[in-house]
ZAPA-421982 format. One line per 2 residues: number of its first residue (from 1); their letters; for each residue x, y, z of N, C-alpha, C. Coordinates in steps of 0.001 Angstrom, whole numbers, plus 500000, padded with zeros to 6 digits. Layout:
# residues N
NUM> a> X,Y,Z,X,Y,Z,X,Y,Z; ...
# end
This chain:
# residues 424
1> xx> 747294,085203,507140,748123,085722,506131,747600,085653,504875; 746883,087208,504179,746928,087123,503424,747915,087722,502175
3> xx> 748096,087163,501062,749371,088115,500186,748945,088233,499051; 749204,089395,497854,749052,089260,496801,749939,089271,495917
5> xx> 749949,088953,494810,751011,088537,494092,750529,089282,492647; 751679,090169,492626,750902,091300,491332,752330,091538,490523
7> xx> 752126,091102,488909,752931,091695,487776,753521,093267,488139; 754984,093527,488063,754905,094766,487837,755380,095917,486241
9> xx> 755489,094725,485284,755631,095387,483893,754727,094961,483354; 754682,094451,481900,753549,094297,481374,752932,093085,480756
11> xx> 752729,091982,481919,752363,091191,482051,753422,089895,482037; 753402,088776,481570,754610,087571,481504,755873,087805,482226
13> xx> 755244,088075,483453,756905,087994,484559,757184,087145,485089; 756554,086343,485020,756692,084687,485540,756179,084602,486470
15> xx> 754936,084579,486772,753782,085042,487856,753390,083231,487863; 752845,082681,487291,752695,081320,486999,753660,080392,488274
17> xx> 755010,080566,487368,755681,079802,488175,755892,080197,489958; 755464,081440,489979,755973,081731,491389,754978,081588,492308
19> xx> 753459,081557,491562,752340,081369,492479,752401,079816,492579; 752795,078837,491270,752996,077725,491861,754240,077250,493199
21> xx> 755417,077939,493295,756177,077836,494177,755622,078235,495650; 755007,079577,495728,754489,079798,497111,753258,078932,497585
23> xx> 752206,078549,496561,751224,078175,497086,751832,076579,498042; 752775,075984,497912,752836,075050,498684,752686,075506,500285
25> xx> 752484,076349,500623,752070,076701,501811,750881,077409,501986; 750437,077394,501015,748846,078356,500814,747554,077490,500842
27> xx> 746604,077547,501757,745362,077123,501520,744123,077623,500811; 744325,079230,500148,743593,079390,499256,744298,079962,498332
29> xx> 744065,079934,497303,744737,080320,495816,743779,081371,494950; 743316,082691,494576,742442,083213,494120,743029,084013,493385
31> xx> 742022,083761,491702,741936,084693,490855,740998,085779,490867; 740978,086643,491101,740658,088286,491420,739625,089118,490197
33> xx> 740694,088867,488602,740315,089697,488075,741016,088941,486755; 740476,090229,485179,741151,089361,484091,740202,088128,483397
35> xx> 741027,087452,482407,740042,086289,481982,741064,085278,481284; 740003,084913,480122,741684,083834,479411,742189,084381,479121
37> xx> 742400,085609,478429,743067,086404,477893,744462,086262,478834; 744772,085850,480049,745861,085921,480559,746323,084555,480478
39> xx> 747720,084324,480466,748263,083211,480434,749094,082818,481228; 749737,081931,482547,750422,081619,483207,750769,080071,483569
41> xx> 752477,080140,482733,752666,079001,482582,753396,078632,483660; 753251,077192,484256,753345,076468,485245,753883,075209,484504
43> xx> 755521,074873,485259,756067,073387,485056,756470,072929,486352; 755951,072000,486646,756297,071241,487311,756105,069451,487284
45> xx> 756317,068681,488654,756205,067362,488191,754910,066337,487682; 753997,067553,487618,752904,067108,486551,753208,067334,485027
47> xx> 754284,068368,484771,753951,068678,483754,754485,070103,483404; 753785,070223,482331,753920,072081,481628,752577,072324,481309
49> xx> 752007,073491,482114,750720,073510,481998,750361,075377,481740; 749567,075869,480460,749461,076989,480514,747996,077558,480746
51> xx> 748216,078231,482557,746537,078469,483024,745939,079674,482451; 744878,079450,482579,744307,081109,481853,743296,081430,482813
53> xx> 742625,080703,483855,741663,080831,484348,741771,080382,486057; 742047,078866,485775,742212,078046,486954,743477,078673,487932
55> xx> 742911,079456,489122,744348,079639,489907,745533,078557,489972; 746766,078731,489271,747790,077654,490051,747834,077116,490865
57> xx> 747359,077712,491664,747993,076579,492976,746863,075400,492987; 746218,074991,492051,745952,073824,491774,746463,072894,492271
59> xx> 748037,073011,491858,748559,072024,491652,748662,071686,493465; 748828,072055,494263,748946,071691,495711,747686,071524,496088
61> xx> 747756,070119,496426,746589,069793,496703,745728,069346,497911; 746575,070206,498818,745748,070745,499695,744995,072218,499683
63> xx> 745592,072712,498601,744741,073815,498376,743346,074095,497802; 742594,075257,498180,741352,075726,497388,741716,076722,496647
65> xx> 740954,076400,494932,741087,077511,494412,739653,078319,494487; 739769,079578,494009,738847,080183,493870,738820,081341,492336
67> xx> 737790,081038,491604,737529,081913,490490,736294,083077,490931; 736979,084564,491215,736250,084952,491946,735278,085973,490806
69> xx> 733942,086860,491595,733607,087543,490866,733705,088213,489868; 735277,088569,489644,736227,090331,488848,736554,088786,487805
71> xx> 736449,087737,487667,736731,087172,486786,736171,087143,485469; 736137,087337,484494,735927,087264,482975,735658,085651,482802
73> xx> 734471,084948,482829,734873,083427,482464,734047,082693,481205; 735385,082371,480560,734967,082020,479122,734605,079848,479465
75> xx> 733789,079637,479042,733252,077974,479585,734312,077427,479014; 734232,077539,477471,735499,076836,476703,736548,076551,477469
77> xx> 737553,077819,477791,738561,077290,478107,738549,076526,479604; 737410,077270,480254,737476,076770,482121,737335,075255,481518
79> xx> 736151,074258,480732,736263,073226,480702,737625,072606,479834; 738306,073095,478945,739654,072769,478986,740469,072478,480324
81> xx> 740503,073609,480642,741859,073534,481979,741013,072536,482721; 739539,072201,483089,739525,071042,484058,739829,069820,483177
83> xx> 739394,069469,482106,739985,068336,481525,741598,067947,481427; 742108,068724,481134,743726,069195,481223,744339,068452,482586
85> xx> 743710,069282,483239,743940,068785,485327,743700,067813,485159; 742706,066899,484926,741776,065913,485543,742717,064725,484884
87> xx> 743244,065041,483296,743792,063515,482919,745115,063648,483433; 745753,064959,483905,746915,064574,484765,747039,063956,486099
89> xx> 745728,063979,486496,745915,063619,487850,745646,064402,489295; 745544,065358,488647,744906,066635,489560,743417,066298,489841
91> xx> 743258,066536,491479,741483,066540,491828,741222,067940,491935; 739981,068102,491300,739350,069379,490934,738037,069378,491692
93> xx> 737359,068549,491879,736092,068490,492761,736338,068735,494483; 735491,069511,494785,736058,070095,496307,737138,070578,496544
95> xx> 737400,071319,495528,738881,072281,495013,738297,073539,494690; 737737,073433,493407,737503,074183,493217,736240,075026,493392
97> xx> 736008,076551,493934,734733,077580,493601,734762,078557,492349; 733568,078277,492127,733278,079487,491156,732257,080418,491280
99> xx> 732520,081364,491632,731435,082567,491777,730424,083094,490789; 728822,082567,491499,727746,082641,490747,727752,084289,490213
101> xx> 728633,085475,490506,728561,086708,490109,729427,087038,488881; 730324,086250,488719,731121,085999,487425,730298,086442,486183
103> xx> 730784,087514,484959,730826,087628,483710,731045,086520,482784; 730215,086178,481951,730555,084836,481048,730596,085778,479889
105> xx> 731248,085005,479342,732617,085505,477723,731196,084839,476908; 730885,085222,475942,729976,084675,474847,730623,084825,473292
107> xx> 730175,084160,472827,731140,084263,471156,730889,085602,470600; 729579,086123,471204,729660,087610,470078,730890,088468,471007
109> xx> 731256,088360,471904,732363,089345,471993,733666,089211,471774; 734145,087717,471639,735351,087282,470452,734921,088108,469255
111> xx> 733872,087726,468750,733915,088662,467471,733728,089854,467434; 733405,090860,468153,733302,092173,468922,734577,092491,469241
113> xx> 735378,091883,469760,736870,091781,469843,737517,092061,468565; 737649,091260,468022,738389,091524,466530,737707,092589,465873
115> xx> 736424,092661,465671,735945,093762,465035,736193,095772,465318; 736038,095557,467042,736816,096986,467295,738295,096777,467222
117> xx> 739163,096352,467684,740393,096256,467399,740907,096820,465871; 740577,096099,465132,740885,096072,463371,740181,098010,463279
119> xx> 739376,097936,463877,738991,099251,463388,739596,100563,463803; 740603,100005,464718,741325,101517,465455,742765,101502,463958
121> xx> 742956,100873,463277,743748,100785,462377,745376,100628,462845; 746005,102007,462754,747747,101501,463003,747426,101330,465131
123> xx> 746669,102047,465590,746705,102437,466880,745772,101058,467566; 745697,100102,467087,745152,098705,467594,745882,098011,468651
125> xx> 745201,097681,469491,745938,097437,470855,746263,095671,470935; 745677,095044,469225,746457,093593,469439,745762,092893,470354
127> xx> 744989,092766,470690,744199,092343,471891,744589,090792,472191; 744258,089875,472696,744540,088299,472666,743117,087821,471892
129> xx> 742260,088802,471807,741357,087880,470574,740257,087276,471454; 740334,087232,473223,739615,086510,473879,738050,087107,474315
131> xx> 737966,088054,474201,736496,088987,473951,736733,089646,475390; 737566,089318,476260,737541,090491,477386,737319,091734,477502
133> xx> 737573,092811,476450,736869,093973,476723,736161,094359,476434; 735134,093667,475469,733805,093752,475282,732982,093450,476339
135> xx> 733781,092234,477209,732562,091482,478070,732616,092999,479284; 733726,093610,479716,733879,094678,480750,733115,095469,480335
137> xx> 733007,096022,478971,732292,096812,478206,730758,096425,478991; 730277,095449,478058,728891,095126,478783,728328,095098,480227
139> xx> 729409,094641,481169,729322,094989,482430,729332,095903,482634; 729562,097436,481958,729750,098509,482672,728066,099136,482194
141> xx> 727919,098884,480965,726480,099515,480253,725528,098166,480800; 725763,097840,481043,723975,096750,481920,723993,095752,481054
143> xx> 724626,095155,480267,724442,094184,479012,724965,093301,479490; 725672,092804,480658,726259,091570,480774,725675,090253,481073
145> xx> 726201,088965,480966,725383,088437,481585,726236,087088,482439; 725365,086803,483824,726077,086160,484932,726173,084737,484815
147> xx> 727121,083932,485662,726863,082627,485712,725573,082734,486427; 724668,083142,487391,724226,083203,488096,722702,082966,487161
149> xx> 722967,084090,485919,721660,084122,485192,721348,082810,484965; 722459,082642,484150,722154,081060,482938,721295,080184,483989
151> xx> 721638,080128,485131,720997,078885,485926,719806,078868,485907; 718992,080447,485523,717779,080459,485260,717451,080657,484116
153> xx> 716739,079636,483292,716596,079119,481518,715858,080122,481707; 714616,081211,482408,713896,082113,481799,714838,083325,481693
155> xx> 715118,083765,482747,716306,085041,482806,717151,084870,481778; 717577,083725,481597,719113,083848,480402,718370,084253,479008
157> xx> 717055,083550,478672,716964,083705,477396,716505,084697,477205; 715618,085755,477984,714846,086799,477830,716291,087645,477868
159> xx> 717291,087549,478340,718293,088517,478593,719421,088670,477576; 719199,087298,476505,720047,086853,475526,719616,087355,474202
161> xx> 718313,087280,474413,717120,087976,472692,717553,089398,473333; 717223,089819,474405,717693,091388,474574,719085,091979,473602
163> xx> 720173,091039,474068,721396,091076,473937,721569,091279,472426; 721382,090269,471756,721627,089801,470703,721206,090826,469366
165> xx> 719983,091313,469974,719398,091828,469283,720068,093491,468547; 720944,093695,469509,721766,094939,469317,722689,094115,468916
167> xx> 723825,093073,469498,725220,092846,469392,724745,092422,467666; 723952,091746,466921,723828,091153,465991,723835,092175,464736
169> xx> 723569,093587,465496,723056,094436,464472,724402,095055,464184; 725356,094942,465309,726756,095469,464783,727763,094684,464101
171> xx> 727628,093238,464448,728338,092143,464032,727746,092189,462622; 726522,092475,461840,726288,092338,460430,726744,093700,459877
173> xx> 726743,094678,460386,727574,095790,460117,728273,095908,459355; 729434,095032,460273,731068,094668,460093,731408,093809,459156
175> xx> 730563,093202,458766,730200,091714,457525,730768,090660,458212; 730520,090412,459239,730644,088984,460155,729039,088331,460128
177> xx> 729201,087202,460331,728192,086352,460585,727166,086345,461850; 725952,086676,461738,725019,086969,463032,725267,085533,464266
179> xx> 724904,086233,464996,725070,085182,466437,723631,084239,466290; 723817,082850,466371,722360,082115,466714,722316,082189,468163
181> xx> 720659,082308,468229,720479,082634,470194,719956,081190,470141; 719915,080031,469199,719751,078716,470184,720661,077599,470523
183> xx> 721897,078110,469671,722823,077619,469908,723897,078015,471291; 723441,079349,471425,724202,080024,472157,723150,079189,473573
185> xx> 722213,079314,473728,721453,078944,474862,721526,077578,475151; 721474,076320,473791,721969,075075,474594,723557,074696,475112
187> xx> 724270,075550,474413,725712,075385,474951,725986,075617,476254; 725526,077377,477084,725671,077277,477930,724891,076694,478551
189> xx> 724154,076422,478747,722926,075714,479429,723785,074244,479697; 724269,074038,478634,724930,072642,479106,726239,072726,480031
191> xx> 726794,074060,479692,727938,074360,480472,727755,074921,482023; 726814,075388,481981,726397,075723,483492,725776,074409,484360
193> xx> 725018,072814,483832,725031,071757,483877,726082,071280,484756; 726785,071438,483805,728249,070677,483949,729166,071060,485371
195> xx> 729019,072913,485314,730001,073221,486236,729284,073630,487231; 728000,073566,487710,727121,073804,488608,727792,073104,490022
197> xx> 728178,072070,490168,729187,071510,491429,730119,072440,491582; 730519,073181,491328,731812,074333,491506,731142,075731,492050
199> xx> 730241,075987,491455,729624,077492,491891,729180,077361,493417; 729823,078346,493829,729467,078936,495242,729427,080113,496003
201> xx> 729161,080490,496855,729163,081726,497529,730781,081733,497717; 731531,082286,496713,733035,082758,497171,733221,084070,498036
203> xx> 731766,084706,498351,732256,085971,499803,732380,085478,500540; 731330,084406,501041,731431,083886,501737,732729,082392,502294
205> xx> 733035,082477,501578,734578,081485,501731,735514,082096,501888; 735542,083015,501075,736902,083762,501520,736864,084778,502713
207> xx> 735523,085371,502801,735722,085990,504069,736016,085280,505376; 734897,083966,505780,735387,082993,506424,737230,082816,506561
209> xx> 737631,082754,505717,738763,082347,505556,739811,083408,505903; 739701,084409,505908,740156,085555,506168,740190,085622,507807
211> xx> 738981,085302,508349,738687,085706,509718,739503,084405,510461; 739150,083322,510055,740164,082134,510259,741188,082266,510359
213> xx> 742115,083379,509480,743356,083730,509567,744103,082417,508847; 743647,082438,507885,744044,080926,506427,744901,081606,505693
215> xx> 746292,081082,504747,747222,081564,504373,746267,081605,503048; 746422,082514,502582,745463,082806,501098,746201,083782,500626
217> xx> 746533,083460,499355,747318,083992,498143,746020,083924,496821; 746258,085799,496731,745645,086469,495287,746593,086539,494096
219> xx> 745842,085876,493121,747320,085903,491838,746361,086674,490960; 747133,087798,491069,747305,089055,489590,747183,088359,488531
221> xx> 746837,088603,487640,746977,088564,486088,747542,090062,485600; 747784,089739,484055,748728,091009,483395,749579,091467,484104
223> xx> 749705,093050,484139,750928,093352,484943,750285,095155,485419; 751088,095811,486035,750560,096866,486252,750547,097773,485330
225> xx> 751064,097968,484110,751679,098770,483143,750458,098575,482148; 749451,097419,482315,748359,097337,481680,747020,097772,482156
227> xx> 747546,098070,483486,746073,098514,484627,745072,099740,483201; 744024,099949,483331,743313,100514,482791,743006,101743,483179
229> xx> 743236,101944,484390,743753,103352,485124,745324,103751,484551; 746075,103077,485428,747547,103445,485431,748327,103246,484218
231> xx> 747874,102235,483621,748954,101504,482386,748524,102412,481070; 749507,102252,480292,750053,102961,479087,748555,103048,477952
233> xx> 747271,103826,478998,746380,103619,478078,746226,104628,476759; 745788,103841,475752,745077,102878,475336,745241,101768,475366
235> xx> 746852,101245,475682,747392,100080,475048,747463,099428,476616; 746251,098712,477021,746155,098387,478469,744811,097050,478507
237> xx> 744951,096220,479451,743862,095627,479708,742278,095885,480018; 741336,095138,479852,740270,096038,480414,739902,096050,482436
239> xx> 740921,095149,482967,740595,095743,484209,741608,096201,484992; 741588,096302,486211,742264,097236,487039,743246,096105,487549
241> xx> 744567,095986,487388,745965,094992,487580,746320,095263,489129; 745947,096129,489796,746327,096294,491308,745575,095216,492743
243> xx> 746166,095590,493096,745744,094837,494624,744867,095171,494999; 744330,096920,494764,743129,097602,495230,741985,097003,494779
245> xx> 742440,095961,493850,741073,095593,493103,740698,094462,493584; 741208,093703,494576,740636,092457,495503,739162,092827,496229
247> xx> 739117,093895,496560,737776,094543,497085,736586,094036,496045; 736985,094885,495038,735937,094894,493639,736029,093292,493150
249> xx> 736777,092427,492899,737184,091414,492219,736895,090462,492874; 737004,090193,494460,736961,089007,494830,735531,089488,496817
251> xx> 735578,090369,496449,735063,091188,497714,735434,090873,499173; 736936,090768,499126,737710,090825,500401,737908,092601,500670
253> xx> 737828,092944,501864,738489,094662,501707,740027,094402,501338; 740326,094943,500620,742285,095576,500641,742731,095577,501597
255> xx> 742215,095984,502781,742802,096482,503828,743065,095210,504883; 742607,093905,504565,743004,092861,504712,744733,092049,504009
257> xx> 744708,092673,502946,746159,092089,502658,747323,092739,503625; 747887,091639,503914,749467,091954,504665,750513,092069,503655
259> xx> 750558,091731,502810,751747,091633,501745,751329,091826,500623; 751849,092833,499871,752278,092476,498276,753538,092418,497934
261> xx> 753376,091429,496601,754594,090823,496250,754509,090853,494884; 756247,091744,494574,755756,092276,493142,756726,091489,491956
263> xx> 756102,090974,490826,757253,090099,490092,757813,090911,488824; 759047,091076,489166,759749,091246,488102,760764,090751,486697
265> xx> 760833,090709,485973,761828,089870,484814,762380,091090,484663; 763836,090057,485046,764967,090725,484691,765599,091885,483709
267> xx> 764549,091610,482640,764444,092647,481280,763054,092337,481247; 762761,093646,480234,761157,093912,480068,760812,093426,478982
269> xx> 759420,092777,478997,758824,092131,477595,757453,092985,477489; 756917,092792,476035,755428,093422,476015,755069,092524,474628
271> xx> 753668,092306,474507,753417,091696,473511,751912,092158,472950; 752149,093179,471801,750923,093453,471297,751345,093537,469470
273> xx> 751034,094703,468750,751422,094881,467485,752427,095522,467350; 752539,096404,468254,753872,097320,468237,753795,098843,468646
275> xx> 752262,098772,469028,751886,100165,469121,751764,100272,470321; 751815,099960,471335,752115,100451,472395,753713,100767,473088
277> xx> 753662,101813,473862,754759,102145,474201,755981,100875,474982; 757038,100816,474904,758041,099769,475789,759111,100482,475381
279> xx> 759467,101899,476069,760736,102307,476119,762082,101866,476181; 762219,100858,476734,763971,100463,476610,763709,099279,475297
281> xx> 762658,099213,474526,762865,098271,473726,764174,098316,472733; 764822,096808,471924,765584,096987,471357,765444,095499,470440
283> xx> 766371,096311,469034,765638,095216,468007,767343,094587,467703; 767259,093394,466569,768338,092626,466209,768828,091507,466936
285> xx> 770131,091089,466481,770426,089532,466935,770105,089443,468216; 770635,090566,469203,770848,090072,470857,769154,089980,471341
287> xx> 768082,090777,470552,766655,090596,471330,766430,088757,470725; 766583,088841,469316,766139,087540,469308,766937,086522,469676
289> xx> 768076,086608,470239,768359,085560,470857,767559,085669,472574; 767396,086810,472932,767139,086698,474091,765499,086554,474057
291> xx> 764890,086539,473228,763238,085866,472741,763701,084575,472772; 764511,084146,472304,764537,082449,472454,764793,081995,473720
293> xx> 766014,082640,474064,766539,082018,475113,765751,081952,476551; 764820,083071,476745,763415,082879,477606,762420,082408,477431
295> xx> 762258,081756,475751,760802,081019,475723,759760,082573,475429; 760508,084069,474952,759029,084762,475150,757843,084910,473650
297> xx> 757740,083947,473978,756381,083907,473014,754869,083383,474053; 754345,084201,473782,752630,084395,474180,751815,083478,475108
299> xx> 751632,082974,476135,750939,081516,476581,749690,081619,476223; 749126,082665,475511,747994,082551,475099,747230,082532,473726
301> xx> 748693,083362,473034,748074,083877,471323,749415,083372,470469; 750833,082483,471373,751717,082533,470765,753087,083127,470207
303> xx> 752012,084609,470237,752910,085369,469374,754387,085758,469756; 755473,086561,469307,756340,086960,469914,756569,087897,470681
305> xx> 757171,088011,471975,757188,089188,472412,758373,089677,472197; 757924,091691,472231,758899,092541,471770,759684,092648,473194
307> xx> 761179,092738,473331,762414,092930,474178,762829,093642,474262; 763145,094430,476020,763149,095599,476027,764482,095349,477406
309> xx> 765362,096531,477755,766297,096218,479035,765190,096637,480133; 765951,096162,481659,764885,096307,483040,764578,097790,483261
311> xx> 763327,098261,483315,762922,099885,483387,762846,100015,484693; 763873,100797,485440,763810,100721,487066,762788,102064,486927
313> xx> 762940,102924,486097,761548,104086,486296,759994,103564,486787; 759949,102570,485698,758291,102369,485955,758383,101394,487011
315> xx> 759592,100692,487424,759510,099409,488223,758985,100236,490031; 759742,101523,489947,759814,102494,490728,758420,102747,491097
317> xx> 757735,103012,490251,756509,103456,490110,755212,102691,490692; 755716,101528,489923,755144,100443,490408,754932,100034,491730
319> xx> 756013,099950,492153,756191,099607,493885,755053,100775,494538; 755520,102039,494327,754621,102985,494960,753451,102521,494736
321> xx> 752771,102704,493318,751609,102442,493085,750771,101557,494084; 751242,100197,493831,750893,098910,494520,751096,098587,495755
323> xx> 751770,099590,496260,752299,099344,498060,752694,097657,498290; 753684,097738,497087,754661,096466,497037,755831,096077,498063
325> xx> 755683,095820,498591,756646,094980,500109,758239,094029,499938; 757991,093784,498824,759078,092932,498387,758695,092144,497073
327> xx> 760160,092100,496202,759805,092112,494804,760052,090317,494564; 760173,089699,493500,761231,088246,493182,761311,088916,491952
329> xx> 762490,088387,491103,763234,089123,490152,763384,087187,489589; 762726,087578,488258,762264,085913,487379,763752,086204,486336
331> xx> 763952,085308,485577,764793,085269,484249,765990,085667,484563; 766594,085935,485666,768221,086326,485610,769103,085478,484690
333> xx> 768506,084249,484640,769285,083417,484198,769505,083260,482820; 768367,084190,482220,768188,084275,480260,769309,085153,480167
335> xx> 769933,086052,481200,770706,087011,480808,772253,086856,481009; 772384,085639,481665,773927,085069,481691,774843,084865,480837
337> xx> 775720,085750,480894,777183,085126,479690,777162,086475,478741; 776062,087382,479501,776008,088841,478789,777199,089726,479274
339> xx> 778214,090388,478411,779055,091306,478880,778838,092662,479649; 777794,093001,479286,777020,094268,480230,775603,094181,479733
341> xx> 774788,094862,480827,773452,093989,481059,773140,095885,481198; 772608,096907,480650,771816,097825,480640,770505,097843,481824
343> xx> 770432,099073,482743,769066,099202,482666,769033,100939,483014; 767685,101136,483332,767169,102159,482503,766656,103165,484189
345> xx> 767467,104580,483901,767568,104620,485498,766408,106432,485123; 766180,106439,483721,765518,107902,483586,765201,107870,482223
347> xx> 764167,108684,482109,763788,109279,480429,764364,110818,480336; 764638,110851,479248,764681,111893,478502,764007,112151,477106
349> xx> 762844,113731,477107,762463,114230,476045,762360,115430,475780; 762751,115701,474824,763255,117183,473992,764409,117437,475037
351> xx> 765523,116460,475796,766563,117289,476169,766025,117396,477983; 764959,116975,478470,764343,116949,479630,764519,115960,479848
353> xx> 764851,115912,481631,764250,114727,482549,762951,114488,482375; 762064,113417,482432,760718,113446,482409,760513,111859,483305
355> xx> 759193,112180,484046,758611,110437,484612,757605,110131,483727; 757398,109068,484560,756465,108308,483743,755103,109030,483971
357> xx> 754938,109783,484702,753361,110111,485219,753206,111427,484680; 754744,112026,483933,754390,113885,483572,754276,113592,482219
359> xx> 754137,112505,481268,753652,112212,479914,752418,111537,479497; 752155,111598,478455,751139,110567,477682,751856,109417,476903
361> xx> 751103,107962,476786,751837,107075,476326,752118,107227,474627; 751685,108115,474103,752067,108499,472691,753703,109185,472817
363> xx> 753726,110018,474223,755258,110664,473978,755915,109732,474814; 755495,108536,475501,756175,107706,475873,757343,106764,475116
365> xx> 756636,106746,473722,757067,106236,472736,758540,106683,472320; 758662,108169,472599,759683,108899,472243,760343,109212,473313
367> xx> 760357,108823,474306,761501,109255,475495,763054,108587,475267; 764145,108903,475358,765262,108196,475527,765749,107792,476548
369> xx> 765680,106593,476680,766237,106063,478382,767289,106091,478489; 768059,106473,479669,769371,106895,479917,769289,105915,480772
371> xx> 770651,105204,480137,770849,103576,481059,772122,103897,481641; 772047,103027,482800,773196,102817,483811,774071,101227,483067
373> xx> 775275,101283,482831,775453,099936,482222,776291,099087,483297; 775565,097777,484223,776289,097146,484425,776763,095808,484009
375> xx> 777963,095761,485135,778582,093945,484548,777423,092827,484379; 777784,092031,483391,777028,090773,483375,777686,089845,484312
377> xx> 777069,088481,484625,777016,087370,485260,777532,086019,484442; 777996,085818,484938,778274,083630,484596,776667,082907,484325
379> xx> 777133,081436,484074,775884,080968,483917,775350,080534,485578; 773925,080777,485404,773751,080227,487566,773108,079048,487386
381> xx> 772468,078402,486645,771423,077509,486313,771660,076458,487693; 772779,076488,487710,772564,075279,489222,772877,075869,490350
383> xx> 773065,076942,490595,773038,077603,491615,771592,077288,492342; 771748,077334,493896,770628,077328,494430,771039,078067,495731
385> xx> 771894,078929,496202,771682,079453,497761,772050,081213,496825; 771549,081775,497425,771740,083104,497386,773457,083758,497012
387> xx> 774029,083321,498068,775235,083524,498341,776340,083241,497472; 776065,081903,496661,776635,081309,495576,776570,081631,494370
389> xx> 775247,082924,494286,775339,083290,493187,776620,084441,492601; 777057,084699,491258,777724,085537,491118,777900,087505,491652
391> xx> 778748,087754,491799,778560,088874,492578,778195,089850,491706; 778327,089971,490396,777760,090540,489365,776193,090853,489529
393> xx> 775725,089070,489920,774291,089228,489929,773933,089981,491097; 774134,089377,492174,773885,089842,493535,774302,091861,493407
395> xx> 775159,092278,492526,775094,093791,492272,773925,094290,491410; 773391,093654,490711,772389,093936,490187,770941,093881,490880
397> xx> 771361,092995,491777,770199,093035,492654,770067,094104,493443; 771040,094274,494205,771733,095317,495221,770894,096820,494233
399> xx> 771194,096719,493211,771192,098443,492132,769910,098323,492277; 768762,097130,492086,767403,097109,492009,766692,097597,493122
401> xx> 767606,097170,494145,766768,097456,495400,767159,099028,496354; 767842,099709,495705,768544,100659,495933,767702,101380,495302
403> xx> 767214,101536,494186,766081,102448,493341,765012,102180,493848; 764410,101028,493707,763192,101102,494136,762775,100985,495496
405> xx> 763536,100873,496615,763386,100980,497777,762606,100053,498606; 762711,098896,498242,762135,097384,498910,763160,096497,497871
407> xx> 762830,095069,499469,763795,094103,499046,763826,093071,497632; 764288,092704,497278,764002,091456,496647,764442,089891,496963
409> xx> 763270,089290,497862,763432,088559,498594,763622,086828,497916; 763075,087180,496567,762930,085626,495534,764192,085958,494513
411> xx> 764633,084683,494064,765385,085029,492404,764844,084082,491769; 763822,083383,490619,763871,082321,489796,764895,082414,488778
413> xx> 765445,081268,488558,766715,081013,487824,766171,079989,486987; 764762,079577,486895,765072,078428,485559,763273,078094,486041
415> xx> 762626,077841,484944,761057,077001,485452,760614,076372,485938; 761668,075894,486583,761438,074407,487398,761325,075175,488807
417> xx> 760666,074429,490052,760027,074805,490947,761444,074861,492088; 761738,073952,491739,764137,074031,492051,764515,074908,491999
419> xx> 764075,075576,490471,765182,076785,490326,764802,077766,491328; 764680,077729,492285,764185,079058,492848,765039,079259,494473
421> xx> 765193,080531,494500,766402,080644,495406,765552,081831,496791; 765588,081469,497657,765159,082362,498380,766158,082741,499424
423> xx> 766152,084403,499510,766901,085216,500230,766648,085059,501681; 767610,084706,502187,767470,084511,503927,767779,086458,504234
# end
């Protein structure tokens, strides 16, 4: 059984918790795109972890974890995660496999990330600063350096010399300090020596697992509306966030995916400079309270997330685009005790009903959401069975299902594994 878990909004839907929960029955968990800019929070018996590169299935001692070729690999972050997990008593050796074809993040990528974003002025996307955009740009313009390149010191030095001759000109032009070749060469050569035991043929590993009918979980990063093609461009991430990208990002034919699970938060959030569209955004004391109740601060940057109501217009599009078979609703507990919970069922622009694809990202900022007000529900933190949930929350779930056309099969009502309700 091959399952893909995908975020249905702007990221931060709670994928880390759900991957950790589902991984208990999984043999392989795979990251296939994105980089250290993604932050998946996991709370379990080992502690609280903010995972950026290593799949969240690492806490299941029987699961093998794969960082596939589509991931932008930041050595510094990877080593921090390995050390953190090892200190917590998590065995890594023999369980973590890294593709030799993964592209590496270098210090100049992070510098250029900041330079390029600042140059956009009021239209800046407020990236995480992890360098993922410039790495993808290098990949497309043939300036990328792969893990396997660093394994050959002659190839690595030759590539690095050529690349720095270009990058340093840009960096210097914008007033930043140029990068020194000798330090990068030394640091990354040491890094490769450290991770060499983890480097493997992930194409072979994964396709053998598929042929053997193993339980495989593909861990999506970010969310559908940050997809580079179908998201709110240019306020998006650098990679495709769709399950179809499993083919390019991990070497497994997408036709092998049996099920696509979409993760959706009971309300909407977005983390950026405020320039990107969030049609259902609201402000004031209630938004501040939800941000505090839900811990809505970036796992990577710590920045406060913007708050909005659940957008069913976007969710319906996401379900169709990604071929989602079922949904997981997260953080329903955060909205407990609200008298009314609005959900967006349509957009109006200049007096006319419009869909997500009928308008551009700038127009999306100016739509007027059409809301359906639903009754709120009581506290649910101690509930463990779906039938015991308040009828108002069950009504909320049924409204979602009717609007988007797929079932909600799991509800997450808190950060702990035990605070997860499977709907029979």
